[in-house]
C-alpha positions in Angstrom: 108.8 262.0 11.5 105.1 261.4 11.9 104.2 264.9 10.6 106.5 264.3 7.6 104.8 261.0 6.9 101.4 262.6 7.3 102.3 265.3 4.7 103.6 262.8 2.2 100.6 260.5 2.8 98.2 263.4 2.3 99.9 264.6 -0.8 99.7 261.1 -2.3 96.1 260.6 -1.4 95.2 264.1 -2.8 96.7 263.1 -6.1 94.9 259.7 -5.9 91.5 261.4 -5.3 92.0 263.7 -8.3 92.9 260.7 -10.4 90.1 258.3 -9.5 87.3 261.0 -9.6 87.7 260.9 -13.4 86.5 257.3 -13.4 86.2 256.1 -9.8 85.7 252.4 -10.0 87.9 251.8 -13.1 90.8 253.8 -11.5 90.5 252.4 -8.0 93.3 249.8 -8.4 95.7 252.8 -8.9 94.6 254.3 -5.6 95.2 251.0 -3.9 98.7 250.8 -5.4 99.4 254.2 -3.9 97.9 253.2 -0.6 100.1 250.1 -0.4 103.2 252.4 -0.2 101.9 253.9 3.0 100.9 250.8 4.9 103.1 249.1 7.5 100.8 246.8 9.5 100.2 243.3 8.3 96.5 243.4 9.1 96.2 246.5 6.9 97.8 244.7 4.1 95.2 242.0 4.4 92.5 244.6 4.3 94.0 246.1 1.1 93.9 242.7 -0.5 90.3 242.4 0.4 89.7 245.7 -1.3 91.4 244.4 -4.4 89.1 241.4 -4.4 86.1 243.6 -4.0 86.8 245.9 -6.9 87.2 242.9 -9.2 83.6 241.8 -8.7 80.9 244.4 -9.7 78.2 242.2 -8.2 79.8 242.3 -4.8 77.7 244.3 -2.2 80.9 246.1 -1.1 81.6 247.1 -4.7 78.1 248.6 -4.7 78.8 250.4 -1.5 81.9 252.0 -3.0 79.8 253.1 -6.0 77.4 254.7 -3.6 80.3 256.5 -2.0 81.3 258.1 -5.3 77.7 258.7 -6.5 76.0 260.1 -3.4 78.7 261.9 -1.3 79.9 265.5 -1.9 83.4 266.0 -3.3 84.7 267.3 0.0 83.2 264.4 1.9 84.8 261.8 -0.4 88.2 263.6 -0.1 88.1 264.0 3.7 87.0 260.4 4.2 90.0 259.1 2.3 92.6 261.6 3.8 91.3 262.1 7.4 89.8 258.7 8.1 91.8 256.3 6.0 95.2 258.1 6.1 95.4 260.2 9.2 93.2 258.1 11.6 94.2 254.8 10.1 97.7 254.7 8.5 99.4 257.7 10.3 97.7 257.7 13.6 97.8 254.0 14.6 101.6 253.6 14.8 101.8 256.8 16.9 99.2 255.3 19.3 101.2 252.1 19.5 104.3 254.1 20.3 102.6 256.2 23.0 101.0 253.1 24.5 104.5 251.7 25.2 105.9 255.0 26.3 103.2 255.7 28.9 102.2 252.1 29.7 98.5 252.6 29.2 95.9 252.1 26.5 95.8 254.7 23.8 92.5 254.7 21.9 91.7 255.1 18.2 88.7 257.4 19.0 87.4 259.7 21.7 83.7 260.0 22.4 82.7 263.1 24.3 79.6 264.9 25.3 79.5 268.6 24.5 76.3 269.0 26.5 73.8 267.1 28.6 70.9 269.1 27.2 68.5 267.3 25.0 65.2 268.3 23.3 63.8 264.8 23.7 63.1 262.5 26.7 63.5 259.0 25.5 62.3 256.0 27.5 65.3 254.2 29.1 67.8 257.0 28.4 70.0 258.0 31.3 70.7 261.5 29.8 67.4 262.7 31.3 69.0 262.5 34.7 71.8 264.9 33.9 71.7 268.6 34.8 70.8 270.5 31.6 73.5 273.0 32.4 76.3 270.5 32.2 78.6 271.1 29.3 82.2 271.0 28.1 83.4 274.4 27.0 84.7 275.0 23.5 88.2 275.5 24.9 88.1 272.2 26.7 86.8 270.3 23.6 89.6 272.0 21.6 92.2 271.1 24.2 91.1 267.4 24.2 91.5 267.3 20.4 94.9 269.0 20.4 96.2 266.5 23.1 94.6 263.6 21.2 96.4 264.4 18.0 99.7 264.5 19.8 99.2 260.8 20.7 97.9 259.8 17.3 94.1 260.2 17.6 92.3 261.7 14.6 88.8 260.4 15.2 86.3 262.3 17.4 82.8 261.4 18.2 80.1 263.5 20.0 77.2 262.2 22.1 75.1 263.6 24.8 72.4 264.8 25.6 71.8 266.1 22.0 75.2 267.3 20.6 73.6 269.5 17.9 72.3 271.8 20.6 76.0 273.0 20.3 76.1 272.7 16.5 77.9 276.1 16.0 80.8 275.0 18.3 81.0 271.6 16.7 81.3 273.1 13.2 84.0 275.5 14.5 86.0 272.5 15.8 85.6 270.6 12.6 86.9 273.6 10.6 89.8 274.2 13.0 90.9 270.6 13.1 90.4 269.9 9.4 92.8 267.0 9.5 90.4 265.0 11.8 87.2 263.1 11.3 84.2 264.0 13.3 81.0 262.1 13.9 78.0 263.0 16.0 75.3 260.8 17.4 72.1 262.7 17.1 68.3 262.5 17.2 68.4 264.6 14.0 65.5 266.8 14.9 67.7 269.9 14.9 69.1 269.2 11.4 68.0 272.0 9.0 68.8 272.9 5.4 71.6 275.4 6.4 73.3 272.8 8.7 73.1 270.0 6.1 74.6 272.3 3.5 77.5 273.3 5.8 78.3 269.6 6.6 78.4 268.8 2.8 80.9 271.6 2.4 83.0 270.7 5.4 83.4 267.0 4.4 84.9 265.8 7.7 81.8 265.8 9.8 79.2 263.0 9.6 76.1 262.0 11.6 74.9 258.7 13.3 71.2 259.2 13.5 69.3 257.5 16.3 66.3 255.6 15.0 64.5 252.7 16.7 62.7 251.1 13.8 59.8 252.4 11.7 57.4 255.1 12.9 55.7 253.0 15.6 58.9 251.7 17.2 60.8 255.0 17.0 58.0 257.2 18.4 57.3 254.6 21.2 60.7 255.6 22.8 61.3 259.0 21.4 57.9 260.7 21.2 55.2 261.3 18.6 56.5 262.8 15.3 60.1 262.0 15.9 60.3 259.5 13.1 59.0 262.0 10.5 61.6 264.6 11.7 64.3 262.0 11.2 63.2 261.1 7.7 63.1 264.8 6.7 66.7 265.2 8.1 68.0 262.3 6.1 66.5 263.7 2.9 68.3 267.0 3.6 71.6 265.3 4.3 71.4 263.0 1.3 70.8 266.0 -0.9 73.9 267.7 0.3 76.1 264.6 0.0 76.8 264.3 3.8 78.0 261.0 5.1 75.5 259.6 7.6 74.2 256.4 8.9 71.8 255.0 11.5 72.3 254.2 15.2 69.8 251.7 16.4 69.3 250.4 19.9 67.6 247.0 19.8 65.6 245.8 22.7 62.9 243.3 23.5 60.1 245.2 21.7 61.8 246.3 18.4 64.3 243.6 17.5 62.2 242.0 14.8 61.6 245.3 13.1 65.2 246.7 13.3 66.7 243.4 12.4 64.6 243.0 9.2 65.8 243.3 5.6 62.9 245.7 5.1 64.3 248.1 7.7 67.8 248.0 6.4 66.7 248.4 2.7 64.6 251.3 3.7 67.5 253.1 5.4 69.9 252.4 2.5 67.4 254.0 0.2 67.2 257.0 2.5 71.0 257.4 2.1 72.6 255.7 5.1 76.2 254.6 4.4 76.6 252.7 7.7 74.5 251.2 10.4 75.5 250.8 14.1 73.5 248.5 16.3 73.6 248.7 20.1 71.8 246.4 22.5 69.8 248.1 25.3 71.8 248.6 28.6 69.8 249.3 31.8 71.6 252.3 33.3 70.3 254.9 35.8 67.6 254.9 38.4 64.8 254.8 35.9 66.3 252.1 33.8 63.6 249.8 32.3 65.1 246.3 32.7 62.1 244.8 30.8 63.7 246.3 27.6 66.8 244.1 27.8 66.9 241.9 24.7 66.6 238.1 25.2 69.4 235.7 24.3 67.2 234.6 21.3 66.9 238.1 20.1 70.6 238.8 20.5 71.4 235.6 18.5 68.9 236.8 15.8 70.9 240.0 15.5 74.2 238.1 15.4 73.0 236.2 12.4 71.2 239.1 10.7 74.1 241.6 10.8 76.5 238.9 9.4 74.0 238.3 6.6 73.7 242.0 5.9 77.5 242.4 5.6 77.4 239.7 2.9 74.5 241.1 0.9 73.8 244.8 1.5 75.6 247.9 0.2 76.0 249.3 3.7 78.6 248.9 6.5 76.7 247.3 9.3 78.0 246.3 12.7 76.8 245.3 16.2 79.0 246.7 19.0 78.4 243.7 21.3 78.0 240.8 18.8 81.0 241.8 16.8 83.4 241.5 19.8 85.1 238.5 18.0 86.6 240.9 15.4 88.2 243.2 18.0 89.2 240.8 20.7 86.3 241.6 23.1 85.5 244.9 24.7 86.8 248.1 22.9 86.4 250.4 25.9 88.8 251.7 28.6 91.0 253.3 26.0 91.7 250.1 24.1 89.8 251.5 21.1 87.9 254.4 22.7 87.0 256.2 25.9 84.1 258.5 26.9 84.2 262.0 28.5 80.8 263.1 29.8 79.4 266.6 29.9 80.7 267.2 33.4 84.2 266.2 32.3 84.4 262.8 34.0 86.6 260.5 32.0 84.8 257.1 31.8 85.9 253.9 30.1 82.7 253.6 28.2 79.5 255.5 27.5 77.7 252.8 29.3 80.0 252.6 32.3 79.4 255.6 34.6 82.4 255.3 36.9 85.7 257.3 36.9 88.7 258.4 38.9 89.5 261.7 37.1 88.0 264.8 35.5 89.4 266.1 32.2 89.2 269.7 33.6 91.8 268.7 36.2 94.1 266.4 34.2 95.6 265.9 30.8 94.3 263.3 28.4 97.3 261.0 28.9 96.9 261.3 32.7 93.3 260.2 32.4 94.4 257.2 30.4 96.8 256.3 33.2 94.0 256.5 35.9 93.4 253.4 38.1 90.1 252.4 36.4 91.7 252.5 33.0 94.6 250.5 34.2 92.2 247.9 35.5 90.6 247.7 32.0 94.1 247.3 30.4 95.0 244.5 32.8 91.7 242.6 32.5 90.9 242.9 28.8 89.6 240.7 27.2 87.1 240.0 30.0 86.2 236.6 28.6 87.9 234.1 26.3 84.6 234.0 24.4 84.7 237.4 22.6 80.9 237.1 22.0 80.7 237.9 25.7 82.8 241.0 25.6 81.1 243.5 28.0 82.1 243.8 31.7 78.6 244.9 32.5 76.2 243.0 30.3 78.2 239.8 29.9 80.6 239.6 32.8 79.2 241.8 35.6 81.5 240.3 38.2 84.4 241.9 36.3 83.0 245.4 36.5 82.3 245.0 40.2 85.9 243.9 40.7 87.5 246.7 38.6 85.4 249.5 40.2 86.3 248.4 43.7 90.0 247.8 43.0 90.3 251.2 41.4 88.2 253.0 44.0 86.3 254.7 41.2 83.4 256.9 41.9 79.9 256.9 40.3 79.4 259.6 37.7 75.6 258.9 37.5 74.4 262.4 38.4 71.2 261.8 40.5 71.3 258.4 42.0 75.1 257.8 42.1 74.4 254.2 41.3 76.5 251.7 43.3 78.2 249.1 41.1 76.5 246.3 43.0 73.1 247.8 42.1 74.0 248.3 38.5 75.4 244.8 37.9 72.5 243.2 39.7 70.3 244.3 36.8 72.4 242.2 34.3 73.4 239.3 36.5 70.7 236.9 35.3 70.7 237.9 31.6 74.5 237.4 31.5 74.1 233.8 32.6 71.3 233.2 30.1 73.3 234.8 27.2 76.4 232.8 28.2 74.8 229.5 27.1 73.9 230.8 23.7 77.1 232.7 23.2 79.3 229.7 24.1 77.5 227.7 21.4 78.0 230.4 18.8 81.6 230.9 19.8 82.4 227.2 19.5 80.8 227.0 16.1 82.7 230.2 15.0 86.0 228.8 16.1 85.4 225.5 14.3 84.6 227.3 11.0 87.9 229.3 11.4 89.9 226.2 11.9 88.4 224.6 8.8 89.3 227.7 6.7 92.9 227.5 7.9 93.1 223.9 7.0 91.7 224.5 3.5 94.0 227.6 3.1 
């Protein structure tokens, strides 16, 4: 039944794409009419109505982002985004995930994050990847099997991290070609992007990049090495020329928050061609973790306010994975929305939580989702009633200690095998400090929601 629905949905959207490409923004309402026939979830219907509101106002920043989508992206990228991301991953995939979650009594994620390799051509300050053996990697066959098993349970979104994933660019392209019904995204430092690779991504259409950048030249090169910023800018120019969908991935910390949270920074990256921007706050993982880089509560609040302002004003999709917990009911890890498979094959609840019970080389994907640590996540999520304190490490360290011990999970940190008590000790104090600020923001946010309901 799901495959039939997928075929019908894809056929409808193919026709819709052909139709709207003649005059994209004018014909967009027709595409939304077709989309409405495919939607079953109530929250998706609300999103559709939001889109209708957006396209009725040419001055809206989201309208301008949609214009950028049609003006700047290659034809195949536009098509694959609508079909693979919107239809397969969103409309078709989610009901299958819901069904499988009930069948197997475990979380089933929307996306899988996996590390093709631990190798990297940079050595960034505060990055745990430097500790991994450079020979660690997931074979092509293993990556292919994960995707096959993922599609069987409704997962059509696959993300690569590392190490530097583009060390394996030929294998990643091969996977995107083989699984042409899926969406792929790679976190990357972009220093390995060349003209040939950019051209291939533009032709493929289903493979985008999230480019790591830490601010302007001074801030980026501080953590990533001299000359890195200029390499990134050259890569963005190549990708924009070929119509590849890409955005920025920025880690904000004590010494770059003012820069990366500024309008100047965001406007600059929009001009470079970024369609989205993902903000992460610095997490102190690994034996060489620099705890001094942890953002202060004041800085985290600054980012909370700035990202919300950006979403109201700028033609780019911006989000903050910690401060946007209120929109996804807290933490998204542990298979709730995503999971992480490292280059050794250890299946972890999160890219920042290096503990596991199983290795993907020994078990199926669904068996990994049923492992003790993942069950602990399912039982305990959300970790706090205040969804602005979503993380079991940064915001609720006592929760992570409890889950790791109850599940008898082992450390996957390669060199120091960091005990959970040592890891959480680094965030104990900052979690208490952030709690005060977060509770004030949460109370204010809930009051505003209540007022809107009354007026509605």
